[in-house]
matplotlib code that plots the C-alpha trace (Angstrom):
import matplotlib.pyplot as plt

x = [14.7, 13.3, 10.5, 10.1, 8.2, 9.7, 7.2, 8.1, 6.8, 4.6, 6.7, 5.5, 3.7, 2.0, 0.9, -0.6, -2.2, -3.7, -4.7, -6.5, -8.0, -9.3, -11.6, -13.4, -13.2, -13.1, -13.7, -11.0, -8.1, -6.1, -7.4, -6.7, -3.0, -3.2, -4.7, -2.0, 0.9, -1.3, -0.9, -4.5, -4.0, -7.7, -11.1, -12.1, -9.5, -10.4, -13.9, -12.8, -10.3, -13.5, -15.7, -13.6, -15.6, -14.9, -15.5, -12.4, -10.4, -8.5, -9.0, -7.7, -6.3, -4.1, -1.8, 0.7, -0.3, -3.6, -4.9, -2.8, -4.0, -7.5, -7.1, -5.4, -7.8, -10.9, -9.3, -8.2, -11.9, -13.5, -11.1, -12.4, -8.4, -7.5, -6.4, -4.0, -4.4, -1.0, 0.0, 2.3, 1.7, 1.4, -1.7, -1.5, -1.0, -3.8, -6.2, -5.5, -5.8, -9.4, -10.4, -9.8, -10.9, -14.0, -15.0, -13.8, -15.6, -18.7, -18.5, -16.0, -15.3, -12.0, -10.2, -7.4, -5.6, -2.2, -0.1, 3.3, 4.4, 6.8, 9.3, 9.4, 9.0, 9.8, 8.9, 7.6, 6.9, 8.0, 9.1, 6.3, 3.8, 4.8, 5.4, 1.8, 0.1, 1.7, 0.5, -3.2, -3.5, -3.3, -1.9, -2.5, -0.7, -2.3, 0.6, 0.0, 1.6, 5.0, 6.6, 8.1, 11.5, 10.7, 12.7, 14.0, 10.7, 8.3, 11.1, 10.6, 6.7, 6.6, 8.7, 6.0, 3.3, 2.1, 1.2, 1.8, -0.1, 1.9, -0.2, 2.7, 3.6, 7.4, 10.3, 11.4, 15.2, 16.5, 15.3, 11.7, 10.0, 8.8, 5.2, 2.1, 1.4, 2.7, 0.9, 3.0, 2.7, 6.4, 7.9, 10.4, 8.5, 5.0, 2.4, 0.1, -0.9, -0.8, 2.3, 1.8, -1.1, -0.9, -0.8, -4.4, -5.0, -3.4, -5.5, -8.3, -7.8, -6.8, -10.4, -11.8, -10.4, -11.6, -15.3, -15.5, -14.1, -17.3, -19.4, -20.0, -21.6, -18.6, -21.2, -22.8, -20.0, -17.0, -17.3, -18.2, -14.8, -13.3, -13.2, -10.2, -8.8, -8.5, -7.4, -4.2, -3.8, -3.5, -1.6, 1.1, 1.8, 1.6, 0.5, -3.2, -3.3, -4.6, -5.9, -5.3, -7.4, -10.5, -9.8, -9.1, -12.4, -14.7, -13.2, -13.6, -17.3, -18.0, -16.1, -18.1, -21.3, -21.8, -18.0, -17.7, -18.5, -14.5, -13.8, -16.9, -15.6, -12.5, -14.4, -15.7, -13.1, -11.1, -13.9, -14.7, -18.4, -20.6, -17.5, -16.6, -13.5, -10.5, -7.5, -5.6, -7.6, -7.0, -3.3, -3.1, -6.1, -7.0, -4.5, -2.0, -4.5, -4.7, -1.5, -0.5, -1.9, 0.8, 3.5, 2.4, 1.0, -0.3, -1.4, -4.1, -6.2, -6.4, -7.6, -10.3, -11.3, -11.5, -13.4, -16.0, -19.1, -21.2, -20.7, -20.6, -17.6, -16.0, -16.3, -15.1, -12.2, -11.4, -11.0, -9.1, -6.5, -6.8, -6.1, -3.5, -2.0, -2.6, -1.7, 2.2, 2.2, 2.3, 1.6, 1.1, 2.3, 2.7, 6.1, 3.3, 1.8, 4.3, 4.7, 6.9, 6.0, 6.3, 5.1, 2.2, -0.6, -4.0, -5.5, -9.1, -10.9, -13.5, -12.8, -13.2, -15.5, -18.7, -16.5, -16.4, -12.8, -10.7, -8.1, -5.5, -1.7, 0.1, 3.7, 5.4, 7.8, 7.8, 10.0, 9.5, 13.1, 11.4, 10.0, 11.5, 11.3, 13.1, 15.1, 16.5, 15.4, 15.7, 13.9, 17.0, 16.4, 13.1, 10.1, 8.7, 5.0, 3.7, 0.1, -3.1, -6.9, -8.7, -12.9, -14.0, -17.7, -18.2, -16.2, -13.3, -9.9, -7.2, -3.7, 0.1, 3.4, 5.7, 9.4, 12.7, 15.8, 16.0, 19.4, 18.6, 21.3, 20.4, 19.1, 21.4, 25.2, 24.3, 25.9, 24.4, 23.2, 20.5, 17.4, 15.1, 11.6, 7.9, 4.8, 2.1, -2.0, -5.4, -8.7, -11.8, -12.6, -16.3, -18.2, -20.0, -19.9, -22.7, -21.1, -19.4, -17.6, -15.8, -12.2, -11.0, -12.8, -12.1, -13.8, -13.7, -13.5, -15.3, -14.0, -10.6, -7.9, -5.0, -2.9, 0.4, -2.0, -3.0, 0.9, 2.3, -0.2, 0.6, 4.5, 4.2, 1.8, 4.4, 7.3, 9.2, 9.2, 12.3, 15.1, 18.1, 20.8, 20.2, 18.0, 21.1, 22.9, 24.7, 25.1, 27.3, 29.3, 28.0, 31.8, 34.0, 31.7, 33.1, 30.8, 30.6, 29.3, 32.8, 35.4, 35.2, 35.2, 38.2, 36.8, 38.8, 36.9, 36.3, 36.4, 35.0, 38.1, 35.4, 35.5, 38.9, 39.7, 36.5, 37.7, 41.1, 39.3, 37.0, 40.3, 42.0, 38.5, 38.6, 42.4]
y = [11.2, 14.9, 15.0, 18.6, 20.0, 21.7, 24.0, 25.0, 28.4, 28.8, 29.8, 33.0, 30.6, 29.7, 32.3, 33.9, 30.5, 30.8, 34.3, 32.9, 30.5, 32.8, 34.4, 31.5, 30.3, 34.1, 32.5, 29.9, 31.2, 28.1, 25.7, 28.0, 27.6, 23.7, 23.7, 25.6, 23.3, 20.3, 21.4, 22.8, 25.6, 26.4, 26.6, 23.8, 21.7, 22.5, 21.2, 18.1, 17.8, 17.6, 15.9, 13.1, 11.7, 8.6, 10.4, 12.3, 8.9, 9.0, 7.4, 3.9, 4.0, 6.7, 4.1, 2.6, -1.1, -0.2, -1.2, -4.2, -5.5, -5.5, -7.0, -10.0, -10.5, -10.3, -12.3, -15.1, -14.9, -15.0, -18.5, -19.8, -19.8, -20.8, -18.0, -17.6, -14.6, -14.2, -12.2, -11.8, -13.0, -9.8, -7.9, -5.9, -9.1, -11.1, -8.2, -7.2, -11.6, -11.2, -8.2, -9.0, -12.9, -11.6, -9.5, -11.3, -14.4, -12.8, -13.1, -16.1, -19.4, -20.3, -18.6, -20.1, -18.3, -18.6, -17.4, -18.6, -20.1, -17.6, -20.2, -22.6, -20.2, -16.8, -13.6, -12.8, -15.6, -18.8, -21.5, -23.8, -21.8, -21.8, -25.2, -25.8, -23.9, -25.6, -28.8, -27.5, -25.8, -22.2, -19.9, -16.6, -15.4, -12.2, -11.1, -8.6, -7.1, -8.3, -9.4, -6.2, -7.6, -11.2, -11.2, -14.6, -16.5, -14.7, -15.8, -19.2, -19.0, -18.2, -21.0, -23.2, -21.4, -19.3, -15.1, -12.5, -9.7, -7.4, -5.3, -3.8, -0.8, -1.7, 0.4, -1.5, -2.4, -1.3, -4.5, -5.1, -8.6, -9.9, -9.6, -8.7, -6.0, -4.4, -2.0, 0.2, 3.8, 3.9, 2.7, 4.8, 7.4, 6.6, 9.4, 8.5, 11.1, 9.1, 7.6, 6.2, 3.5, 0.1, -3.2, -3.6, 0.0, -1.2, -4.4, -1.8, 0.2, -2.9, -4.0, -0.5, -0.2, -4.0, -2.9, 0.4, -1.8, -4.1, -2.0, -3.0, -1.1, -0.1, 1.5, -2.1, -4.5, -3.2, 0.0, -2.6, -4.1, -0.6, -1.9, -4.2, -1.3, 1.0, -2.1, -2.5, 1.2, 1.6, -2.0, -0.9, 2.7, 4.0, 8.3, 8.9, 11.7, 12.1, 8.9, 6.8, 9.5, 8.7, 5.0, 5.3, 7.4, 5.5, 2.3, 3.2, 4.3, 0.9, -0.9, 0.7, 0.5, -2.7, -4.8, -7.8, -11.0, -11.8, -8.4, -8.7, -12.1, -10.2, -7.5, -9.7, -11.4, -8.2, -6.3, -4.1, -4.7, -1.7, 0.7, 3.5, 2.2, 4.3, 3.8, 3.3, 0.3, -1.3, -0.7, -2.2, -4.5, -5.7, -5.6, -7.8, -10.7, -10.6, -10.8, -13.5, -16.1, -15.3, -15.1, -18.4, -20.4, -20.2, -16.8, -18.8, -19.1, -15.0, -15.0, -18.0, -15.8, -12.8, -14.1, -15.9, -15.8, -16.7, -15.3, -18.5, -20.0, -16.1, -16.0, -19.9, -18.9, -15.9, -17.4, -20.5, -17.6, -15.7, -19.1, -20.4, -17.1, -17.5, -21.1, -20.0, -17.1, -14.1, -11.0, -8.2, -4.7, -1.5, -2.0, -2.4, -5.3, -7.5, -10.3, -9.2, -10.3, -14.0, -13.9, -15.1, -12.3, -13.6, -13.5, -15.1, -13.1, -15.3, -15.7, -12.1, -10.8, -10.8, -10.9, -7.5, -7.0, -9.8, -9.2, -11.1, -10.0, -10.5, -10.3, -11.2, -10.2, -8.6, -8.8, -5.6, -5.6, -5.3, -1.9, 1.0, 4.8, 6.9, 4.2, 2.9, 0.1, 1.1, -1.8, -3.9, -5.1, -7.6, -5.2, -6.4, -5.6, -5.7, -5.2, -6.3, -6.8, -5.9, -5.7, -1.9, -2.4, -4.6, -2.7, -4.5, -2.1, -2.9, -1.3, -2.2, -0.7, -1.4, -0.9, -1.4, 0.2, 1.7, 2.2, 5.8, 8.1, 11.9, 14.3, 16.7, 15.4, 11.9, 9.9, 6.4, 6.4, 3.8, 5.5, 3.9, 3.5, 3.0, 3.4, 3.1, 2.2, 1.5, 0.8, -0.9, -3.9, -5.0, -7.7, -5.1, -1.7, 1.0, 3.8, 3.5, 6.6, 5.7, 4.6, 3.9, 0.7, -2.7, -5.4, -8.6, -11.5, -14.7, -13.4, -12.9, -9.8, -9.9, -8.0, -8.1, -6.2, -3.5, -3.4, -3.3, -0.3, 1.9, 1.6, 2.1, 5.3, 6.4, 6.5, 9.9, 12.0, 13.4, 12.1, 14.1, 12.7, 15.4, 18.6, 20.8, 18.8, 21.4, 19.3, 19.0, 22.3, 22.8, 24.0, 21.6, 18.7, 18.1, 17.1, 20.2, 18.1, 16.7, 19.5, 23.0, 23.9, 23.7, 26.4, 29.7, 32.1, 35.7, 38.3, 42.0, 44.1, 46.3, 43.9, 42.6, 44.1, 42.8, 39.4, 39.8, 40.5, 37.9, 35.0, 36.4, 35.7, 32.2, 31.8]
z = [19.3, 18.5, 16.1, 14.0, 11.0, 8.4, 6.9, 3.7, 2.4, -0.7, -3.6, -5.6, -8.1, -5.6, -3.9, -6.9, -7.6, -3.9, -4.8, -8.1, -5.8, -3.4, -5.8, -5.7, -2.1, -0.4, 2.9, 2.6, 2.1, 4.4, 1.9, -1.5, -0.1, 0.8, -2.7, -4.3, -2.5, -4.3, -7.9, -8.4, -10.5, -11.2, -9.7, -12.1, -11.0, -7.5, -8.1, -9.7, -6.7, -4.2, -6.5, -8.3, -11.7, -13.4, -16.6, -16.0, -16.2, -19.5, -22.3, -22.2, -25.9, -25.4, -23.7, -26.4, -27.8, -26.1, -29.6, -30.0, -26.6, -27.0, -30.9, -30.1, -26.7, -29.2, -31.5, -28.5, -27.6, -31.1, -31.9, -28.0, -27.4, -23.5, -21.6, -18.9, -16.5, -14.6, -11.6, -8.5, -5.3, -3.5, -3.1, -6.2, -8.5, -6.6, -6.8, -10.6, -11.4, -9.5, -11.9, -14.9, -14.7, -13.1, -15.6, -18.7, -16.9, -17.9, -21.3, -21.9, -20.0, -21.5, -18.6, -16.0, -13.6, -12.1, -9.0, -8.9, -5.9, -3.7, -2.8, -5.7, -8.4, -7.2, -8.2, -12.1, -15.1, -13.9, -16.4, -14.5, -15.3, -19.6, -19.2, -17.4, -20.2, -23.2, -21.5, -21.3, -24.3, -23.4, -26.1, -24.4, -21.6, -20.0, -17.1, -14.6, -12.2, -13.7, -17.2, -18.1, -17.5, -18.4, -21.7, -21.7, -20.5, -22.8, -25.6, -23.9, -24.3, -27.7, -28.3, -27.3, -29.6, -26.7, -27.0, -24.2, -23.0, -20.1, -17.9, -15.9, -13.7, -13.0, -14.5, -17.6, -18.5, -21.9, -23.7, -23.7, -24.1, -27.2, -26.2, -28.7, -26.3, -23.5, -21.5, -19.3, -18.6, -17.6, -20.8, -22.7, -24.8, -23.8, -23.8, -21.7, -19.1, -15.6, -14.7, -11.4, -12.1, -9.9, -11.4, -11.3, -12.3, -15.5, -15.4, -15.2, -17.9, -20.1, -19.3, -19.9, -23.4, -24.2, -22.7, -25.3, -28.2, -27.5, -26.7, -23.0, -20.4, -18.0, -15.7, -14.5, -15.4, -14.4, -12.0, -9.3, -9.7, -8.8, -5.1, -5.9, -7.3, -4.5, -2.5, -4.5, -5.3, -0.9, -0.6, -3.1, -1.8, -5.1, -5.2, -4.9, -7.2, -10.4, -12.0, -8.9, -6.7, -8.8, -8.7, -5.2, -4.4, -6.3, -4.9, -1.6, -1.9, -3.4, -0.3, 2.0, 0.1, -1.5, -1.8, -3.6, -1.8, -1.1, 0.1, 2.4, 4.0, 4.6, 6.3, 8.3, 9.6, 10.4, 12.2, 9.8, 9.3, 9.3, 9.7, 7.4, 5.7, 5.0, 3.4, 6.7, 7.1, 3.7, 4.3, 8.0, 8.0, 4.7, 2.3, 5.1, 5.3, 1.5, 1.2, 3.8, 1.4, -1.2, 1.4, 3.5, 1.3, -2.4, -3.9, -5.7, -2.5, -2.7, -5.7, -4.9, -2.1, -4.1, -7.0, -4.9, -5.5, -2.5, 1.1, 2.7, 0.6, 1.1, 4.7, 4.7, 2.7, 4.8, 8.3, 6.8, 5.6, 8.9, 11.3, 8.8, 9.8, 13.1, 13.8, 11.9, 14.5, 11.5, 12.1, 9.6, 9.3, 7.3, 4.5, 1.4, 3.6, 3.9, 6.9, 9.1, 12.6, 14.4, 17.4, 20.0, 19.2, 19.4, 22.6, 23.9, 26.5, 26.9, 30.5, 31.7, 28.9, 31.2, 34.5, 35.8, 37.9, 36.1, 33.9, 31.7, 31.5, 28.2, 26.9, 23.6, 21.1, 17.4, 14.5, 12.8, 11.2, 7.6, 8.3, 6.3, 7.4, 5.0, 3.6, 6.6, 8.5, 12.5, 14.0, 14.6, 17.9, 18.7, 20.1, 23.5, 24.0, 27.6, 28.8, 30.1, 29.3, 31.8, 32.8, 34.2, 35.2, 32.2, 29.9, 28.1, 28.0, 26.6, 27.7, 25.6, 25.6, 22.5, 23.3, 21.8, 20.9, 17.6, 15.4, 14.1, 11.6, 13.0, 9.9, 10.9, 11.5, 9.8, 12.9, 13.5, 17.3, 19.5, 20.7, 23.2, 21.4, 23.4, 21.8, 24.1, 23.1, 24.8, 23.3, 24.2, 23.1, 22.3, 20.6, 18.6, 18.0, 19.3, 18.2, 14.2, 14.5, 17.8, 16.5, 20.3, 20.0, 18.4, 17.5, 18.9, 16.7, 18.8, 22.1, 20.5, 19.6, 17.3, 19.9, 17.6, 14.6, 17.5, 18.8, 15.3, 14.5, 17.2, 17.1, 13.3, 13.6, 16.8, 14.6, 14.5, 11.2, 12.1, 14.2, 15.9, 18.0, 20.5, 20.6, 20.5, 17.8, 15.8, 12.6, 9.9, 8.4, 4.8, 4.2, 5.3, 6.4, 9.7, 12.7, 14.7, 18.0, 17.5, 16.2, 15.1, 11.8, 9.3, 7.0, 6.7, 8.4, 6.4, 8.6, 7.3, 7.7, 9.5, 12.4, 12.4, 15.7, 17.2, 15.9, 17.5, 20.8, 20.8, 19.7, 22.9, 25.0, 23.5, 24.8]

ax = plt.figure().add_subplot(projection="3d")
ax.plot(x, y, z, "-o")
ax.set_aspect("equal")
plt.show()
């Protein structure tokens, strides 16, 4: 399989923008070209790109129905109604529920939260949750990361005297549910300036609108929850542009400086304490562990963790989720943080940790068939992982290879073909980091290492961006569409009359 980059030249408009930016950054012509390709058109926009400011977030009341949503929430609090905060069982849903619950809890006690059971209730609004709400006197649902398609469910809730405020980011159907308010930047006719918010991001905008309406200090009460928004943005794989870029930037700052207790517990079990946390860390380590709760057991346990108020409780809940994940043989990987592998992956290195010359071999298989690349799922066979951990002069080294045969589609000829694939990985295993910037060091967790986490990450990062059945693949004829590797082009060739004699001679040579 051959991997090649296609470099797109700047358009004439981008070239002009790059020259204009060059007046501001005369010593950085390459940077100016990159900015132009990213849609940055002025020096002022460039400054905002390099220094994202929360003050540049859009006014939440630009979103249709925001005022309706805030008015209904104010009425619920003033009348002391019971409120249900409801969300999907994935990372985006559980972080959204946690954010809204934690924020409103500062001002109101009549709150409950509900995460549907993946297997018993499925995705979205469930009859069971509505019946539960009716039985417990709940009169207002705040639905997060779901609800935009729940026309029948919300009609059923309305028949029981329950109102809905929907905060969603999925594409709506032609018919909208009969909710009190619908906050969704993708609604037809919606004029909100940014369309790609995560579900948690929409929840944040709702709380921002509520805070503004009630004169609440956003800086002290709402901004500390941006770490949850950053986790949702990375885990849900929404574009990190515009408003999302601002939210992710400041959320990462919070995650690195003063994360919430729940996320602090996850960082501990992930071995990310005292490390510079990046978007990749969220995608491959933090998000999957939050997500595993909803996939394996109850997503409510993830919310219980994320709203924890003390470190002891947060650490206990984090370890509990990870232990259940390991006990059930689950590995987590990319694909929007879905649980994707079932294998033996936890290796206890206590026996060789302090014994120079000692080693441990390992072998296991991973199921990565859910992984999507370019709309395809090429990992149709199990991925075999082989390797060893060995102690070399007191330093613990890990080496592994992840191998399988991929079912690929050639980007030139569109033919399906099988391609062997092997990804290699090596690292140092340590109980603690002396050099925080060294990414070659993986921290042990109580003398244990998650080999499947290492192997799946290495395998994913080693996947090719372009697949070719062979380096000299001739592809498809743009005229007749035939596979030029198998047969000659069927297009009738137009010969320049001036070259007719030469064409005859070449044809004779071919014969």
